[in-house]
C-alpha positions in Angstrom: 9.8 -144.1 -12.8 9.3 -140.5 -13.6 11.3 -138.8 -16.3 14.1 -136.4 -15.3 12.1 -133.5 -16.7 9.1 -134.4 -14.5 11.2 -134.2 -11.4 11.5 -130.9 -9.5 14.7 -129.1 -10.5 16.3 -129.6 -7.0 15.9 -133.4 -7.3 17.5 -133.7 -10.8 20.9 -135.3 -10.5 22.9 -132.7 -12.5 21.3 -129.8 -10.8 21.7 -131.5 -7.4 25.4 -132.0 -8.1 25.9 -128.4 -9.1 23.8 -127.0 -6.2 24.9 -129.3 -3.3 28.0 -131.2 -4.5 28.8 -134.7 -5.4 28.7 -136.0 -1.8 25.0 -135.4 -1.6 24.2 -137.7 -4.5 23.6 -141.4 -4.3 25.7 -143.7 -6.4 22.7 -144.3 -8.7 22.4 -140.5 -9.2 26.2 -140.3 -10.0 25.8 -143.1 -12.5 22.8 -141.3 -14.0 24.9 -138.3 -14.8 27.4 -140.5 -16.6 24.7 -142.4 -18.4 23.1 -139.1 -19.5 19.9 -140.5 -21.0 17.5 -143.3 -20.3 15.5 -145.5 -22.5 11.8 -145.9 -23.1 10.1 -146.3 -19.7 13.4 -146.1 -17.7 15.1 -142.9 -16.7 18.9 -142.7 -16.3 18.6 -142.8 -12.4 16.5 -146.0 -12.7 19.1 -147.6 -15.0 21.8 -146.5 -12.5 19.8 -148.2 -9.7 19.5 -151.4 -11.7 23.3 -151.4 -12.3 23.9 -151.1 -8.5 21.4 -153.9 -7.8 23.1 -156.3 -10.2 26.7 -155.2 -9.5 27.0 -153.8 -6.0 30.8 -153.6 -6.1 31.3 -151.1 -8.9 35.1 -151.4 -8.5 34.8 -154.9 -10.1 32.3 -154.1 -12.8 33.4 -155.1 -16.3 32.5 -154.2 -19.9 30.8 -157.6 -20.2 28.8 -156.9 -17.1 27.5 -153.6 -18.4 26.7 -155.1 -21.8 24.0 -157.1 -20.0 22.2 -153.9 -18.8 19.4 -152.7 -21.1 19.9 -149.1 -22.1 23.7 -149.2 -21.8 25.5 -148.8 -25.1 29.2 -148.6 -25.9 29.5 -144.9 -25.2 27.8 -145.3 -21.8 30.0 -148.3 -21.0 33.1 -146.2 -21.7 31.9 -143.4 -19.4 31.1 -145.7 -16.6 34.3 -147.7 -16.7 
């Protein structure tokens, strides 16, 4: 997955949010904004996508669920919950 900095500005989640509004973002992109940073080889949008694949119903996601996701630490868990 490309890094955020390698994406054109209009495709970056934060910029897309500010330019076009939250309704234009995917759930993975919204999660990417909360996650803020990725990990080696995985951008924040790709981590957001992996969360959605593992836990499609975000209303039922728990701290224990998020602990199982690589790249998600305590601060990111708190933001997502």
